[in-house]
C-alpha positions in Angstrom: 19.9 -49.6 -27.0 19.8 -46.1 -25.7 19.9 -45.3 -22.0 19.5 -41.7 -20.7 17.4 -39.2 -18.8 14.2 -37.5 -19.9 12.8 -34.4 -18.2 9.0 -34.2 -17.9 7.7 -30.9 -16.4 4.0 -31.4 -16.3 2.1 -33.6 -13.9 0.3 -36.6 -15.5 -1.1 -39.9 -14.3 -0.5 -43.1 -16.2 2.1 -41.5 -18.4 4.4 -43.5 -20.7 7.1 -42.8 -23.2 7.0 -44.1 -26.7 10.2 -44.1 -28.9 10.2 -44.8 -32.6 13.2 -44.9 -34.9 14.1 -46.8 -38.1 10.7 -48.4 -38.2 10.9 -49.8 -34.7 9.0 -48.7 -31.6 9.1 -49.2 -27.9 6.9 -48.1 -25.0 7.8 -47.7 -21.4 5.7 -48.9 -18.5 3.0 -46.5 -17.2 4.2 -44.1 -14.5 2.9 -40.9 -12.7 4.6 -37.5 -12.8 3.8 -35.8 -9.5 4.3 -32.0 -8.8 7.4 -30.8 -7.0 7.4 -28.8 -3.8 5.7 -25.4 -3.5 7.8 -22.8 -5.4 5.2 -19.9 -5.6 1.6 -18.9 -5.3 -0.7 -17.6 -8.1 -3.9 -15.6 -7.6 -7.0 -15.8 -9.8 -7.7 -12.3 -11.2 -9.2 -9.9 -8.7 -11.7 -7.6 -10.4 -11.4 -3.8 -10.1 -12.6 -1.8 -8.4 -13.4 -3.4 -5.0 -15.1 -1.4 -2.3 -13.5 -0.5 1.0 -15.0 -2.4 3.9 -16.8 -4.9 1.7 -15.6 -8.5 1.7 -14.5 -10.0 -1.7 -13.4 -13.5 -2.7 -9.9 -14.4 -3.7 -8.5 -17.8 -4.9 -4.8 -18.7 -4.4 -3.1 -21.7 -5.9 0.2 -23.4 -4.7 2.4 -24.2 -7.7 5.8 -25.9 -8.2 8.6 -24.4 -10.3 7.0 -25.8 -13.5 3.6 -24.2 -12.7 1.9 -27.5 -11.7 -0.6 -27.3 -8.9 0.9 -28.8 -5.7 -2.1 -30.8 -4.8 -0.7 -32.1 -1.5 -0.1 -28.6 -0.1 -2.6 -28.2 2.8 -0.9 -25.4 4.7 -1.8 -21.7 5.1 -0.3 -18.5 3.8 0.4 -15.2 5.3 -1.6 -12.5 3.5 -0.6 -8.8 3.3 -1.3 -5.9 1.0 0.1 -2.4 0.3 -2.7 -0.6 2.2 -1.9 -2.3 5.5 -5.6 -2.9 6.2 -6.2 -6.4 4.8 -8.0 -8.9 6.9 -7.6 -11.7 7.5 -3.8 -11.9 7.5 -3.7 -15.7 7.4 -5.6 -17.8 4.9 -7.5 -20.9 5.9 -5.9 -24.3 5.0 -5.5 -25.1 1.4 -7.4 -28.0 -0.1 -5.8 -29.9 -3.0 -3.3 -27.0 -3.4 -5.9 -24.2 -3.5 -7.7 -21.8 -1.1 -10.7 -19.6 -1.8 -11.8 -17.2 0.9 -13.1 -13.7 1.6 -10.9 -10.8 2.5 -11.6 -7.2 3.3 -9.6 -4.0 2.7 -10.7 -0.9 4.6 -8.6 1.8 2.9 -9.4 3.5 -0.4 -6.3 3.2 -2.6 -5.3 2.6 -6.3 -2.9 -0.1 -7.4 -3.5 -2.5 -4.5 -1.6 -5.8 -4.6 -2.2 -8.7 -2.2 0.8 -10.9 -1.4 0.8 -14.5 -0.1 3.8 -16.0 1.6 4.7 -19.4 3.1 8.1 -20.7 4.0 10.0 -18.8 1.3 7.4 -19.2 -1.4 5.4 -16.2 -2.3 3.1 -14.7 -5.0 1.3 -11.5 -5.8 -2.2 -10.7 -7.1 -2.8 -8.5 -10.0 -3.1 -4.7 -9.2 -6.6 -3.5 -8.5 -8.3 -0.4 -7.1 -10.2 -0.1 -3.8 -12.8 2.7 -3.9 -14.4 4.4 -1.0 -17.7 2.9 0.3 -20.9 4.9 -0.1 -21.8 7.3 2.6 -23.6 5.3 5.3 -24.6 8.1 7.8 -23.7 11.3 9.5 -22.8 11.6 13.2 -23.5 15.1 14.6 -22.0 15.8 18.0 -24.0 17.6 20.7 -24.0 21.3 20.1 -23.9 23.6 23.1 -26.1 26.6 23.3 -24.9 29.4 21.1 -25.2 33.2 21.1 -26.7 34.9 18.1 
């Protein structure tokens, strides 16, 4: 008889362990492997370029140290970027460990990265560019009478 510990790093429902040796086999009872606590956040790829002032969708996933989705995370994250113009600065509540929402950046800049943080856990998006929006209109101030 062998007794010891086994490490399983991926979540799975109705898991079991089967051992075979010397023509003999044994199978454990079924058990679930649940995710650990939130260790970091991952972003789905953000396409480049985005346009300043135009909202675009991002998806953020809460993951444990073994990259399993932490499905019971329903909190929010603080959002920031390296332009300092990202809105909103707080996500909505995560659902089943994931949040998808619209954000807007109003400054043209290359190599923009969005960061999500919550209680010591954080994550960063891929780097992407934000291009200037197309010209919308001109504003001409009143001109006083001029001499020729």
